[in-house]
N, C-alpha and C positions, 0 to 999 in steps of 0.2 A: 504494500500500500504506500502511496506517496504521502510525504509530509512536507511541511513548510518550515523553513528557518528564516526568521524575520530579524533583520539587523536594524537597529535604531539608535538614536541618542537624544538626550534631553533637549538640546537647542536646535534640533532639526525641524524646520518649519513644515515640511511635508510628511513627517513621520506619523502624526496623529491620523491623517487621512489614509495613509498606507496601512496602518494597523487596523483601522476601521474596516477596510476591505477584507483583510485577513479574518477579522472577527466574524464577518458575515459568512465567509467560506467555512469557518470552524463550525458554524451552526448546521452545516450540511454534512458533517462527519469527518472533516479533514483535521488532522492533528497539526498543531503549530507550536514551535519553540521560539521564544523571544530572547534576543541577545542585545543587551546594552553594550555598544562597542567601547564604552568608557570604563568597562570592568575588565579584569584579566581574562575571565572566561569568554566574554563577548569578543574581545580583541583577538584572542587565540583562534576562535572559530572564524571570525571575519578574515583573518590572515589566511587560514586554510582554504576558504572559499573565495579568496581574492576579492573581498568586498572593499571598495575604495571610497564609497559614498553611501549615504543613507537617504531614504529608506531603501534597503535591498531585501528582496524576497527570493530565496533559493528553494527550488523544489528538489527534494531528494527522494531516492527510493529506500527500501527497507535496509539497505546496506550503507546508507549515507552517501551514495554516489549521486552527484548532481545530474539532474534530468533536464532542468530548465532553470532560467534565472531572469529576474528583473532587478538589475543593479542600479541603484541611485537614479531612478527614473526622474527626468525633469518634469514630465507630465505624470500625474498620479495614475497608477495602475487602476484599471476599472475592474469591477466585479466580473464582467463578461470575459475580459482578457485572462484573468486568473482562473476562472472556471474552465475556459477553453484549454488552457495549459494543463490543467488537472484532469481534463476529460470528463467533467461533470456538468456540462452545459445545461443550465436550467433546472436540473434535478438535484438529487443528492447521491452520495456514494452507494446507497443501498438500492437505488432504482434498477 
């Protein structure tokens, strides 16, 4: 099953909007882990996934291999774009 890794930081003006899109997808059964890149754990994972800006959303498989990514999007990621990347367009994972 695919999961999301969400990288954010406090002073990021677009992070609240990006996190809100992820929250909506979580309601459809997608698991998400949130990483504040200003912490050691967050920065470590950000470095591993080559995250250079926030918000960044990395889609990973069950082995933590990157499947797709939205890194530091200038335009906020839409719900539809994230659903399409996850293959859950309009429904939920159990459909």
